[in-house]
C-alpha atoms as a printed R data frame, in Angstrom:
    type eleno elety resid chain resno       x       y       z
1   ATOM     1    CA   MET     A     1 -10.024  42.875  22.005
2   ATOM     2    CA   LYS     A     2  -7.224  42.682  19.421
3   ATOM     3    CA   ASN     A     3  -6.120  39.298  20.769
4   ATOM     4    CA   LYS     A     4  -9.687  37.932  20.488
5   ATOM     5    CA   LYS     A     5  -9.961  39.057  16.861
6   ATOM     6    CA   LEU     A     6  -6.532  37.643  16.043
7   ATOM     7    CA   SER     A     7  -7.347  34.348  17.764
8   ATOM     8    CA   HIS     A     8 -10.685  34.119  15.920
9   ATOM     9    CA   ARG     A     9  -8.972  34.872  12.587
10  ATOM    10    CA   MET     A    10  -6.321  32.238  13.224
11  ATOM    11    CA   ARG     A    11  -8.947  29.602  14.063
12  ATOM    12    CA   LEU     A    12 -10.984  30.529  10.978
13  ATOM    13    CA   THR     A    13  -7.880  30.331   8.794
14  ATOM    14    CA   ALA     A    14  -6.988  26.931  10.264
15  ATOM    15    CA   TYR     A    15 -10.530  25.611   9.652
16  ATOM    16    CA   LEU     A    16 -10.483  26.847   6.060
17  ATOM    17    CA   LEU     A    17  -7.088  25.266   5.476
18  ATOM    18    CA   ILE     A    18  -8.276  21.914   6.868
19  ATOM    19    CA   LEU     A    19 -11.465  22.098   4.801
20  ATOM    20    CA   SER     A    20  -9.517  22.832   1.610
21  ATOM    21    CA   VAL     A    21  -7.210  19.864   2.238
22  ATOM    22    CA   VAL     A    22 -10.188  17.543   2.804
23  ATOM    23    CA   VAL     A    23 -11.983  18.823  -0.324
24  ATOM    24    CA   CYS     A    24  -8.825  18.551  -2.456
25  ATOM    25    CA   HIS     A    25  -8.168  15.020  -1.210
26  ATOM    26    CA   ALA     A    26 -11.736  13.931  -1.949
27  ATOM    27    CA   ALA     A    27 -11.625  15.544  -5.387
28  ATOM    28    CA   SER     A    28  -8.379  13.785  -6.259
29  ATOM    29    CA   GLY     A    29 -10.094  10.391  -6.053
30  ATOM    30    CA   LYS     A    30  -6.959   8.831  -4.599
31  ATOM    31    CA   LYS     A    31  -7.240   5.907  -2.231
32  ATOM    32    CA   LYS     A    32  -4.665   3.951  -0.302
33  ATOM    33    CA   LEU     A    33  -4.028   0.416   0.798
34  ATOM    34    CA   LEU     A    34  -1.592  -0.295   3.618
35  ATOM    35    CA   LEU     A    35   0.513  -3.456   3.541
36  ATOM    36    CA   PHE     A    36   2.319  -5.031   6.472
37  ATOM    37    CA   ALA     A    37   4.551  -7.947   7.386
38  ATOM    38    CA   LYS     A    38   2.427 -10.385   9.375
39  ATOM    39    CA   ASN     A    39   3.271 -13.200  11.745
40  ATOM    40    CA   PRO     A    40   2.299 -16.362   9.802
41  ATOM    41    CA   ALA     A    41   1.336 -18.159  13.032
42  ATOM    42    CA   THR     A    42  -1.200 -15.522  14.142
43  ATOM    43    CA   TRP     A    43  -1.572 -13.210  11.099
44  ATOM    44    CA   ALA     A    44  -1.020 -10.272  13.446
45  ATOM    45    CA   ILE     A    45   0.859  -7.279  12.046
46  ATOM    46    CA   VAL     A    46   4.561  -7.354  12.961
47  ATOM    47    CA   LYS     A    47   5.068  -4.073  14.823
48  ATOM    48    CA   GLY     A    48   8.081  -2.213  13.472
49  ATOM    49    CA   GLY     A    49   8.396  -4.728  10.645
50  ATOM    50    CA   PRO     A    50   8.480  -4.096   6.910
51  ATOM    51    CA   ALA     A    51   5.495  -2.121   5.626
52  ATOM    52    CA   GLY     A    52   4.226  -0.346   2.558
53  ATOM    53    CA   LYS     A    53   1.554   1.897   1.173
54  ATOM    54    CA   MET     A    54  -0.125   1.716  -2.199
55  ATOM    55    CA   VAL     A    55  -1.813   4.903  -3.367
56  ATOM    56    CA   TYR     A    56  -4.123   4.400  -6.312
57  ATOM    57    CA   HIS     A    57  -6.649   6.303  -8.381
58  ATOM    58    CA   GLU     A    58  -9.581   3.974  -8.861
59  ATOM    59    CA   ALA     A    59 -10.940   5.690 -11.995
60  ATOM    60    CA   SER     A    60  -7.654   5.928 -13.932
61  ATOM    61    CA   GLY     A    61  -6.160   2.766 -12.452
62  ATOM    62    CA   VAL     A    62  -2.776   4.378 -11.839
63  ATOM    63    CA   TYR     A    63  -1.017   3.262  -8.658
64  ATOM    64    CA   PHE     A    64   2.220   3.882  -6.782
65  ATOM    65    CA   LEU     A    65   3.522   1.520  -4.123
66  ATOM    66    CA   SER     A    66   6.320   2.353  -1.719
67  ATOM    67    CA   ALA     A    67   7.622  -0.059   0.897
68  ATOM    68    CA   ALA     A    68  10.475  -0.057   3.402
69  ATOM    69    CA   GLY     A    69  12.187  -2.460   5.766
70  ATOM    70    CA   LEU     A    70  12.569  -5.195   3.155
71  ATOM    71    CA   PRO     A    71  15.757  -7.189   2.617
72  ATOM    72    CA   PRO     A    72  18.121  -5.128   0.435
73  ATOM    73    CA   ARG     A    73  18.547  -5.854  -3.267
74  ATOM    74    CA   SER     A    74  15.795  -8.471  -3.335
75  ATOM    75    CA   SER     A    75  13.287  -9.203  -6.080
76  ATOM    76    CA   TYR     A    76   9.584  -8.526  -5.399
77  ATOM    77    CA   ALA     A    77   6.256  -8.706  -7.200
78  ATOM    78    CA   LEU     A    78   2.976  -6.941  -6.459
79  ATOM    79    CA   ILE     A    79   0.237  -9.503  -7.018
80  ATOM    80    CA   ARG     A    80  -3.533  -9.689  -6.781
81  ATOM    81    CA   VAL     A    81  -4.934 -12.941  -5.391
82  ATOM    82    CA   ASP     A    82  -8.185 -14.422  -4.195
83  ATOM    83    CA   GLU     A    83  -8.983 -17.598  -2.339
84  ATOM    84    CA   GLY     A    84  -7.716 -19.539  -5.375
85  ATOM    85    CA   VAL     A    85  -4.055 -19.243  -4.363
86  ATOM    86    CA   PRO     A    86  -1.604 -20.275  -5.907
87  ATOM    87    CA   HIS     A    87  -3.024 -18.385  -8.914
88  ATOM    88    CA   ALA     A    88  -2.241 -14.674  -8.982
89  ATOM    89    CA   GLU     A    89  -2.290 -11.714 -11.321
90  ATOM    90    CA   ILE     A    90   1.093  -9.985 -11.476
91  ATOM    91    CA   LEU     A    91   0.706  -6.202 -11.428
92  ATOM    92    CA   SER     A    92   4.384  -5.220 -11.337
93  ATOM    93    CA   ARG     A    93   7.870  -6.383 -10.421
94  ATOM    94    CA   GLY     A    94  10.898  -4.648  -8.969
95  ATOM    95    CA   THR     A    95  13.969  -4.891  -6.767
96  ATOM    96    CA   SER     A    96  14.493  -3.290  -3.370
97  ATOM    97    CA   ASP     A    97  17.396  -0.859  -3.097
98  ATOM    98    CA   ALA     A    98  20.438  -1.088  -0.792
99  ATOM    99    CA   GLN     A    99  18.346   0.291   2.105
100 ATOM   100    CA   GLY     A   100  15.479  -2.185   1.604
101 ATOM   101    CA   ARG     A   101  13.107   0.313  -0.030
102 ATOM   102    CA   LEU     A   102  10.896  -0.693  -2.928
103 ATOM   103    CA   GLU     A   103   8.909   1.479  -5.330
104 ATOM   104    CA   LEU     A   104   6.514   0.091  -7.922
105 ATOM   105    CA   THR     A   105   4.198   1.925 -10.300
106 ATOM   106    CA   GLY     A   106   1.716   0.865 -12.892
107 ATOM   107    CA   SER     A   107  -1.881   0.826 -13.968
108 ATOM   108    CA   TRP     A   108  -4.623  -1.558 -12.915
109 ATOM   109    CA   ARG     A   109  -8.407  -1.546 -13.257
110 ATOM   110    CA   SER     A   110  -9.860  -4.149 -10.884
111 ATOM   111    CA   TRP     A   111  -9.559  -2.922  -7.297
112 ATOM   112    CA   THR     A   112 -10.984  -5.988  -5.559
113 ATOM   113    CA   ARG     A   113  -9.511  -9.066  -3.908
114 ATOM   114    CA   LYS     A   114  -6.243  -9.173  -1.994
115 ATOM   115    CA   PHE     A   115  -3.023  -7.368  -2.900
116 ATOM   116    CA   TRP     A   116   0.306  -8.735  -1.670
117 ATOM   117    CA   VAL     A   117   3.970  -7.934  -2.161
118 ATOM   118    CA   VAL     A   118   5.748 -11.279  -2.482
119 ATOM   119    CA   SER     A   119   9.265 -12.462  -3.132
120 ATOM   120    CA   GLY     A   120   9.877 -12.253  -6.870
121 ATOM   121    CA   GLU     A   121  11.396 -15.712  -6.871
122 ATOM   122    CA   ASP     A   122   8.187 -17.182  -5.409
123 ATOM   123    CA   VAL     A   123   5.939 -16.160  -8.315
124 ATOM   124    CA   VAL     A   124   6.158 -17.383 -11.906
125 ATOM   125    CA   GLY     A   125   4.820 -15.225 -14.729
126 ATOM   126    CA   LYS     A   126   5.181 -11.900 -16.475
127 ATOM   127    CA   THR     A   127   3.899  -8.497 -15.408
128 ATOM   128    CA   GLY     A   128   0.333  -7.950 -16.585
129 ATOM   129    CA   GLU     A   129  -0.390 -11.661 -16.866
130 ATOM   130    CA   ASN     A   130  -1.706 -14.469 -14.703
131 ATOM   131    CA   GLY     A   131   0.976 -16.196 -12.697
132 ATOM   132    CA   THR     A   132   1.420 -18.844 -10.060
133 ATOM   133    CA   LEU     A   133   2.924 -18.818  -6.589
134 ATOM   134    CA   LYS     A   134   5.417 -21.675  -6.791
135 ATOM   135    CA   ALA     A   135   6.596 -21.276  -3.186
136 ATOM   136    CA   TRP     A   136   5.058 -20.005   0.057
137 ATOM   137    CA   HIS     A   137   7.304 -17.872   2.290
138 ATOM   138    CA   PRO     A   138   4.817 -15.572   4.091
139 ATOM   139    CA   GLU     A   139   7.492 -14.306   6.494
140 ATOM   140    CA   ARG     A   140   8.995 -12.450   3.469
141 ATOM   141    CA   TYR     A   141   5.732 -10.914   2.217
142 ATOM   142    CA   LEU     A   142   3.623  -7.823   2.819
143 ATOM   143    CA   PHE     A   143  -0.120  -8.408   3.164
144 ATOM   144    CA   GLU     A   144  -3.003  -5.948   2.954
145 ATOM   145    CA   GLU     A   145  -4.233  -4.724   6.319
146 ATOM   146    CA   LYS     A   146  -7.863  -5.216   5.268
147 ATOM   147    CA   PRO     A   147  -9.976  -5.815   2.177
148 ATOM   148    CA   LEU     A   148 -10.381  -2.731   0.002
149 ATOM   149    CA   GLY     A   149 -13.331  -0.480   0.859
150 ATOM   150    CA   ILE     A   150 -13.420  -1.287   4.581
151 ATOM   151    CA   PRO     A   151 -12.072   1.316   7.058
152 ATOM   152    CA   CYS     A   152  -9.115   0.216   9.158
153 ATOM   153    CA   ALA     A   153  -7.705   1.400  12.463
154 ATOM   154    CA   CYS     A   154  -4.280   0.089  11.476
155 ATOM   155    CA   PRO     A   155  -1.174   2.189  12.124
156 ATOM   156    CA   GLU     A   156   0.032   4.216   9.152
157 ATOM   157    CA   PRO     A   157   3.453   2.904   8.108
158 ATOM   158    CA   GLU     A   158   6.278   5.391   8.319
159 ATOM   159    CA   GLU     A   159   7.160   6.968   5.003
160 ATOM   160    CA   PRO     A   160  10.096   5.164   3.397
């Protein structure tokens, strides 16, 4: 009888813990967008290739992007584009570290369209302003796995 009570208590505790995590996550208002290297010939995700995750709070606009597997010590820009490429809005810029990891933070308000991480040399303009893609090297970029607001069965990238 003791084992049944203990087992029931453990299951109840586990359920409550899971419920509290789900409620806390929903209350935080945080969302995420996964970004992946894609094969430019097929636009399929490159398995085991560079990848990133952008966590953002839609109401406040604050975001944090972390990516890994990029070429070391290379310049990058997080941009927002629509079908009117080569025009882009530049959200932030940064340089990958010696291990090919990149971290970008900032604030943004319009969570629509496509978000890409592109080579910093390929985009002209300042952070927070409209810019232009002056070159197209998609094999160096990270692309969103899906438009924002649509569920995805994509693999979660490993934490950098």
